N, C-alpha and C positions, 0 to 999 in steps of 0.2 A: 504494500500500500504506500503510495507516494503522498507526502505532505503537500499542502497547498502553497506554502511559502518557500519552496526549495528553488535553487538556482544552479545552473551548471558551473563548473570550475571556470570556464571561459568568462562567463558573466561576472563571477566573483573577482577575477583578476582585473577585468576592465573597470569594475567599480573601484578597486584599490588604486589603479592608476588615475582614475578621474578625481579621486579625493586627495591624492598626494602629488602636487606639482613638482616637488623636489625629486621624487622617484622617476617621474615622467621625463624630467630634464636629464637625469643621469642615464637613463636608458637611451635617450636620443644622442647624448654624447658618445656613448658606447657604440651606437650604430655608425656614427661618423668615423670614429677611430677604426672600426673594423672594415669600413667601406672605402677608406682612403686609397688603398692599392687598386681596387677595381674601378673607382670613379676617376682617379687621376692617371691610371695606366701603369704598366710595368716599368717604363723608363723613369718616370718621376718617382715611383715607389722605390726604385733601386737607389736613388740619390737621397731619399728621405732617411734621416738618422734617428729622429725622435719626434713623437707627436704627443701633445698633452693639452688638456683644457685647464684654464684658470679664469674663473668668473665670466664664463661665456666667450672667452677669447681662445681661439685655437692657436697654439704655438707649434710651428713646424720648423725643425732644424734640418737644413739641407747641406750637402757636401759640395754643391756646385754653385758658384757665384752667378754665372750667366743664367742658370735656371731660376735662381732666387729672384733675379731682376725680372725675368719674364713672368713669373708668378705674381710678383708685386703689381705688375702692370695689369694683370687680369684677375685681381683679387675679388672683385664683385661677382664675376662669373663663377669662380671657384666656390665662393660662399653660397651662391644659388644652387649649384649642383650638389653640394654637400647637404644643404638644408632639405633639398628635394629628396635626397636619398634617405635622410632621417625621418622624413614625413612631418617635420615641424621645424620651427625656427630655433635652432640650437646654436649655430655659429653666428655670433654677433659681430665678431671681428677676427681677422687672421693676421698673425705676425710671423713673417718669414725670417729666419735667422740662419 
């Protein structure tokens, strides 16, 4: 016999994410970090040394100065692609080092 007020596990998880914006933000950041290689491609991924978030800013450490300059020039496009991959606005700014 099934109770009237039961819900599926998926519904319960969605409710937890809806009620906790901090958790939703952290999941989005994790999606961006995991998708960096696929979104930016293998070449840029091979020059990437370190990726991390700090207060909505994505810090990207690169080993190539010319590549760093190119990415600085296309910062807005990179932010849009990463936010689209995360499904939400996670990347507020990008700093290339």
